[in-house]
C-alpha positions, 0 to 999 in steps of 0.5 A, spaced: 499 543 499 497 546 492 504 549 492 507 542 493 504 540 487 506 545 483 513 544 485 513 537 484 516 535 477 511 531 473 512 524 471 512 526 464 517 531 465 522 526 468 521 521 463 523 525 458 528 530 461 535 528 460 537 533 466 534 530 471 534 522 469 541 523 467 547 527 465 546 534 463 552 536 459 558 533 454 554 532 447 550 526 449 544 523 445 538 520 449 532 517 445 526 516 450 524 509 447 517 511 448 517 517 443 519 512 437 514 507 433 513 500 435 510 494 432 507 488 437 507 481 433 505 474 434 506 469 428 502 464 432 496 468 432 498 472 425 497 478 429 501 485 427 499 491 430 502 498 433 505 497 440 507 502 445 512 503 450 511 503 456 505 498 455 504 491 455 501 486 450 494 486 453 493 493 453 496 494 446 491 488 443 485 492 447 487 498 444 487 496 437 480 492 438 483 485 437 481 483 444 475 486 449 476 489 455 480 484 459 477 486 465 470 485 463 466 479 464 471 472 465 476 476 461 481 473 466 480 466 464 478 467 457 484 471 455 489 466 458 492 465 452 495 472 451 499 470 457 501 463 455 504 465 448 510 469 446 510 477 444 515 481 440 516 488 440 520 491 435 522 498 433 527 502 427 531 506 431 532 512 426 537 518 428 542 514 431 550 515 430 552 509 427 559 512 425 562 508 431 565 515 434 560 514 440 559 509 445 551 506 445 547 503 451 541 500 451 537 502 458 531 499 460 528 501 467 523 495 467 522 489 462 516 484 464 520 479 464 523 473 460 526 477 454 531 476 448 533 482 446 536 483 439 539 489 435 540 489 428 539 482 428 544 480 433 543 477 440 544 483 445 542 479 452 537 475 455 533 478 461 529 474 467 527 480 472 522 485 472 525 489 477 532 490 475 535 496 471 538 493 465 543 496 461 547 494 455 553 496 451 551 495 444 556 500 440 560 494 437 553 491 434 551 498 432 557 500 428 557 493 424 549 495 422 549 495 415 541 498 415 537 502 419 538 499 426 532 495 428 531 493 436 527 487 437 525 484 444 521 477 444 517 476 451 517 469 453 510 466 456 512 466 464 507 461 465 510 456 460 517 458 462 516 457 470 513 450 469 519 448 465 524 451 470 520 447 475 520 441 471 528 441 470 532 435 473 534 436 480 530 442 481 528 444 488 521 442 491 518 444 498 513 441 503 506 441 500 502 447 501 508 451 502 507 454 495 500 458 496 497 457 489 492 462 487 491 460 479 497 459 476 503 455 479 510 456 480 511 463 481 517 462 486 521 461 480 520 468 477 522 475 479 516 477 476 510 480 480 507 474 484 500 477 483 501 476 476 499 469 477 493 471 481 491 472 488 485 471 492 483 478 490 486 479 483 486 476 476 492 472 473 493 476 466 501 475 467 502 481 462 508 482 458 512 488 455 516 494 456 513 496 463 518 502 465 521 507 461 527 505 456 532 509 453 538 509 448 544 513 450 549 515 446 556 518 449 562 521 447 568 517 449 569 522 455 561 522 457 558 519 463 550 518 464 547 517 471 543 511 471 541 511 478 542 515 484 542 513 492 541 519 497 541 517 504 540 522 509 541 520 517 543 523 523 551 522 525 552 515 528 545 513 526 545 505 525 539 501 521 533 499 526 536 503 532 533 510 534 539 515 533 541 521 537 536 527 535 541 532 537 546 530 532 548 533 525 545 530 519 549 526 514 547 527 507 550 521 503 550 521 495 552 515 491 551 515 483 551 509 479 553 511 472 554 509 465 561 511 462 568 512 465 569 516 471 575 520 471 580 519 476 580 525 479 572 526 479 569 529 485 562 531 487 559 537 489 552 538 492 547 544 493 541 543 497 535 548 496 529 549 499 522 551 496 523 558 496 530 556 492 534 559 498 541 555 499 541 551 505 548 548 504 553 547 498 560 545 497 564 539 495 562 532 498 567 529 503 570 522 503 569 521 495 570 513 493 569 511 486 570 505 482 568 503 475 560 504 475 559 508 482 562 515 485 560 516 492 561 522 498 558 525 504 557 532 507 555 534 514 549 539 515 547 543 521 540 540 523 538 547 525 538 549 518 533 544 516 526 543 517 523 536 519 519 532 514 513 529 518 507 524 516 500 527 515 497 529 521 504 530 525 506 536 522 509 539 515 511 535 509 518 540 508 521 538 502 528 540 499 532 539 492 538 536 492 543 537 486 549 533 486 554 534 480 560 530 478 566 535 477 572 534 474 576 540 476 572 546 473 568 541 468 561 539 470 560 532 467 553 530 469 548 532 475 542 529 478 537 533 482 533 529 487 527 532 492 528 529 499 527 531 506 530 531 513 527 526 517 529 519 521 524 513 521 525 507 525 522 501 527 524 500 534 524 493 536 529 494 542 527 490 549 522 493 553 526 498 558 525 498 565 522 505 565 517 502 560 516 496 565 514 501 571 509 504 566 505 498 566 508 495 559 508 488 558 515 485 558 518 483 551 520 487 545 518 494 542 515 493 535 513 500 533 515 506 529 518 513 531 518 519 527 524 524 528 525 521 535 517 521 537 513 514 538 506 515 534 500 511 532 501 508 525 494 508 522 493 506 515 492 500 511 495 495 506 496 498 498 496 493 493 497 494 485 492 499 483 491 495 477 493 488 473 497 493 468 501 498 471 502 502 465 495 504 466 497 507 473 499 514 473 500 520 477 493 523 477 490 516 479 495 515 485 493 523 487 486 521 487 487 515 491 492 518 496 487 524 497 482 518 500 488 516 504 489 523 507 482 524 508 481 518 511 486 520 517 491 515 515 498 516 515 501 509 513 501 504 508 504 498 507 506 497 500 505 489 500 510 484 497 508 480 491 506 486 487 511 491 484 516 496 487 513 502 486 515 507 481 518 514 483 512 518 482 508 514 487 513 516 492 513 523 490 506 523 491 507 520 498 512 525 500 508 531 498 502 528 502 505 525 508 504 518 507 509 513 510 510 507 505 512 501 509 515 498 503 517 490 501 521 486 497 517 482 492 516 475 495 510 472 499 506 466 501 512 462 498 519 459 499 524 461 494 530 458 491 537 459 493 541 457 488 547 462 486 544 464 480 537 466 483 540 469 489 545 473 484 539 476 480 535 478 487 541 481 489 542 486 483 534 487 484 534 489 491 540 494 490 537 497 484 531 498 488 534 500 495 538 505 492 533 508 487 527 510 492 532 511 498 531 519 498 524 519 499 522 521 506 516 517 505 520 511 505 518 508 512 521 501 512 524 495 508 521 488 509 523 482 506 517 479 504 509 477 506 507 472 511 514 468 511 515 467 518 508 466 521 506 462 515 511 459 510 516 457 515 510 454 520 507 450 514 514 447 512 515 445 519 508 442 520 509 438 513 516 436 514 518 436 521 525 437 524 528 439 517 531 446 518 533 446 511 527 451 510 529 456 515 536 456 513 534 457 506 530 462 508 536 466 512 540 465 506 535 469 502 532 474 507 538 475 512 544 474 507 542 477 501 536 482 502 539 485 509 546 487 506 542 490 500 539 495 505 544 495 511 550 496 505 546 502 502 543 506 507 543 507 514 536 511 515 532 505 514 530 499 518 529 492 515 525 486 517 525 479 514 518 478 514 512 482 514 509 479 521 515 477 525 517 476 533 523 481 531 530 479 533 534 476 538 540 480 537 542 486 533 549 487 532 552 491 527 559 489 528 557 482 527 558 478 520 551 476 521 548 482 524 541 480 525 539 474 529 531 472 528 527 470 534 522 466 531 519 462 536 524 463 542 518 466 546 518 467 554 511 466 557 508 473 559 512 477 554 510 480 548 514 481 542 512 482 534 506 484 530 500 480 528 495 479 522 488 476 523 484 473 519 478 469 521 472 467 517 468 464 522 463 470 522 460 467 529 466 470 533 467 476 529 465 481 535 468 476 540 474 481 543 478 475 545 479 472 538 483 478 536 491 477 537 494 481 542 501 484 539 505 491 539 502 492 532 497 489 527 500 489 520 494 486 516 487 484 518 480 483 514 474 480 511 472 481 504 465 484 501 462 485 495 463 492 491 457 496 489 452 495 484 455 501 480 462 498 480 459 491 478 456 495 472 462 497 469 464 489 467 458 485 467 452 484 462 446 486 466 444 479 466 449 478 471 447 483 476 445 477 481 449 475 487 450 468 485 451 469 478 456 465 475 460 470 473 460 474 479 462 467 483 468 466 478 470 473 480 471 471 487 478 468 488 478 468 495 480 460 496 484 461 490 484 457 483 489 451 485 493 452 479 487 451 474 482 456 471 476 459 474 471 455 471 474 448 473 474 451 481 467 454 481 466 450 488 472 454 491 469 461 489 462 459 492 466 458 499 468 465 499 460 467 497 458 463 502 462 467 508 459 473 506 452 471 506 453 468 512 456 474 515 450 478 513 445 474 515 448 473 522 448 480 524 443 484 520 436 484 516 438 482 509 434 484 503 428 481 500 426 485 494 422 484 488 426 488 483 432 483 482 437 489 481 435 493 487 436 486 491 443 485 488 445 492 490 442 491 497 446 485 498 452 488 496 451 494 501 450 489 507 456 485 506 460 492 506 456 494 512 459 487 516 466 488 513 466 495 516 463 493 522 468 488 523 474 492 522 471 498 526 471 493 532 478 491 531 481 498 530 478 500 536 481 494 540 488 495 537 488 503 538 485 502 545 492 497 546 496 504 546 494 504 553 494 497 555 500 492 557 501 491 550 503 498 548 500 497 541 502 502 536 499 501 529 493 498 525 494 497 518 488 493 515 487 489 509 486 492 504 486 500 501 484 499 494 482 494 489 486 492 483 479 490 479 472 489 480 471 483 484 469 481 491 475 483 495 478 486 502 478 493 499 475 499 502 476 503 496 473 500 489 477 500 483 474 507 480 476 510 487 469 509 490 469 509 497 466 502 500 462 503 507 469 501 510 473 507 508 468 511 511 468 507 518 475 507 518 476 515 517 471 516 523 475 511 527 482 513 525 480 520 528 485 523 533 481 522 539 475 517 539 470 513 544 468 506 543 465 500 547 468 494 549 463 488 550 464 481 553 457 478 551 458 472 554 459 475 561 455 482 559 461 486 562 461 493 558 466 498 558 467 504 554 474 508 553 477 514 550 483 513 546 487 519 543 493 518 539 495 526 540 502 527 543 500 531 549 494 530 554 487 531 552 481 533 556 473 533 555 467 530 557 463 523 555 456 523 555 452 517 555 444 516 553 440 510 552 435 511 547 429 506 544 429 505 537 423 509 536 427 515 538 425 516 545 430 517 551 430 512 556 433 516 561 437 522 562 444 523 559 450 522 564 456 526 563 463 524 565 469 528 565 476 525 563 483 526 561 487 522 557 494 522 556 499 522 550 498 516 546 494 513 551 487 511 553 482 511 559 476 508 561 470 512 562 464 507 562 462 501 566 456 496 566 453 489 565 448 488 560 445 483 564 443 488 569 440 493 565 433 496 566 433 496 558 432 490 553 438 491 548 432 489 542 429 495 543 434 500 546 441 503 544 446 507 547 449 513 544 456 515 547 459 522 545 465 526 547 467 533 546 475 534 548 480 539 547 487 538 545 493 540 540 495 536 534 503 534 534 507 540 533 502 545 534 500 550 539 493 551 537 488 548 542 483 544 538 476 541 539 475 534 538 468 530 537 466 523 536 460 519 537 459 511 538 453 507 538 453 501 542 447 496 540 445 488 541 450 484 537 446 482 531 441 488 528 437 483 525 434 481 532 433 489 534 426 492 533 428 497 527 423 502 525 422 507 520 426 513 521 423 517 516 430 519 513 430 526 509 435 529 505 436 536 503 441 540 499 443 547 502 444 551 496 448 557 501 453 552 503 453 547 497 452 541 503 446 536 504 442 536 511 440 529 513 435 528 518 431 522 521 424 525 523 421 519 526 426 514 529 433 512 530 437 511 523 442 505 523 447 505 518 445 511 514 447 511 507 447 517 502 448 516 495 449 520 489 446 519 482 449 515 477 454 519 473 456 523 479 463 521 481 465 523 488 465 521 496 461 524 502 465 527 508 461 522 512 457 516 511 455 510 514 453 513 520 447 513 525 442 518 527 437 520 533 431 523 531 431 531 531 439 531 529 441 534 523 447 532 520 450 536 515 454 532 510 459 535 504 460 532 497 467 532 494 467 530 487 473 525 485 473 528 478 470 534 474 465 538 478 458 538 476 453 544 476 447 544 479 441 539 478 444 533 480 443 534 487 436 533 487 437 526 485 441 524 492 438 519 496 438 517 503 437 510 506 438 506 512 439 499 515 431 499 515 430 499 508 433 492 508 426 490 512 422 492 506 419 488 501 417 491 495 
């Protein structure tokens, strides 16, 4: 892995390197606008301060001390004035050639969002899309500029502008509740990060600024500059959404978007290099086509010459450099280098075959991913914007976050719609680490306008981003948006029954605009119009309408698409019959509080109580319905109540006299319920790999936090793991054992589930213990064999006929198995354990486990032991100021067992001394009164 990081082109180099971002020859000048001085002004508030690019008004105001940390306290509400006023960034551009001999272009990779651009006091253009690349020829303006050229960009207030658009005469309206309002309404009218107007897990700052790199490009009359590159690598004959022939050679298609004039006889040349700088293939591309702004061509590459790229846990992440040069005769005009890999990734939604039916798969359609022709189990979570201000997100932060993904045994992230399209450096890191990124266009929980201007704007946005990121082997899918077919169209049909206008408009955007943006640019990536969908009725690439959606044209007894699941009635949290049965689970979850350490980052000490007004108002679960947080206090209370009820229903809850300690313990208990609930669902979905549903994926909601608040995240804002991430790491191991209990009938089973690609064999052991640590009966052992991507039952009983009382006893089940990871011939040993217990641990007779923790200097690890009784939900805590995560946490211990646990620093490593401050506790501590 280190060699990959050493070879990755750093983000800072990408931003400043002409040779990689654009043309490499022909006397050109490129000024990176992050290197010039900027001023941020707002006359209404008499503000004039230094500004930066990339940045936003909020961050520049904070940097200069004009405002406090936007994340502190109720900054989400108190700083709302920043998002509802206009801001201007201006800079004097010294060093430009203003003689008129060069063509001058302004190039913006991201303007957030509504702008009016002036150069030398002359209007250049207006923009209204955060996600588009804009480029403007300003040669004539610059040539008539009598003084040093000043570039000025005025950013309009998005909440005000969208409100004005919504109020226009004849403006489109939708049935009630179609627009999911969280804080600020009318987001469907803007092509801006939808969550900038708030979401149930985040704030509503509505930032404004130049959020992506920007340049001034000056070219001679014959010069060209590469502004964007499409690289598409697929098997010969491959078509979107369909499994290709893995024996076919590779096709490498390159298409370069340029500024300037492409010579009539220009062609493309390619060189493909491996990481040892050995040439894999080279030569002129064939089938050259060009127009005023794009030149394209392709080449066939022998598959035997290339090593495949695989996701984490399934093989190596083999990467190659592709250098593409525009040549005119013997002259190299410009070149670009992209790093990519050879792989096929397909979302297979074809009908269930006769062979599958004979194997016991239920009829209907498939809904699973295949990598290089192999089915695999997608294990992961949902990735949201890591920050409300994207310019604070850098490669170091994402590398740490994605390391947690890999350490957590995850191989796929769903990059949620309604945020922003991920910058290339995020895909770069995913390429290196083997994390598949299910990517989505930025639409969600709403229906959208379909007037020609809006659709044209989206078409430009979609084409730019599809072409920009397609070369990344980590790119797994394009989805049109979030919760559209399973929520938005359903809501529209309920409140406007019989009106098919909404489905027709939905298809105009998601099938007539976004699908062609994918199919027209790439053959290597699948597309679905909605994140949760029953798939298609038909797929015909020869038809003008290639994809016909299934919607609710379902056959009884058949299974079709993917599912999501949210049920905030805690009383049925562990009722297995309440979970959906589908081919894939793309999101599910429940919210919890972050830890005390995280709350301390943004709260006054006086607010460190579970129901402090500030904490309550940072809970946005039920949205703010278009108002301020203060005016929707009762909505916030509902979310707090759900967490409280869940904790009280299943665990002893703390009553400590120290208010801060009590607050911390309550926060932790909400995390235990969240982790417990997710574990129950993940094991249920994973077992589905061997059930008629042939379920091959679970992505829980959500990976990480955008800020410090009650949310569904498994990783807190600063990278600290909640209980959830530890439990997900455990239950996402390749081979697991888990219990499945119908507490109504008493039927209890246990299954071993494997996501390996070959048979695994082993033994399962079952031992009943009293909570006092006594063994209630001799252990029983069962030999098992579990097939590839399959499950097998290893235990069955009925709890109503047990000789043990579940209030005083617990069943420990553990397995030892041998098998091989995919694409390896090495036999490995796999171990896993699982504890079955009474539904509510609040009802069992927990005892003091006598936990101890000891630092072992020889290994640098910690040994944890329960000396007296069974320990439930053991939790290790590093002392304050020590940032890192444990190798495992949130586990159970039987008396006499010693568990050796590693500690991994998240940032700078510390020397000795801190180890003595490590503490350990368990659920027993919630029963103490102190």
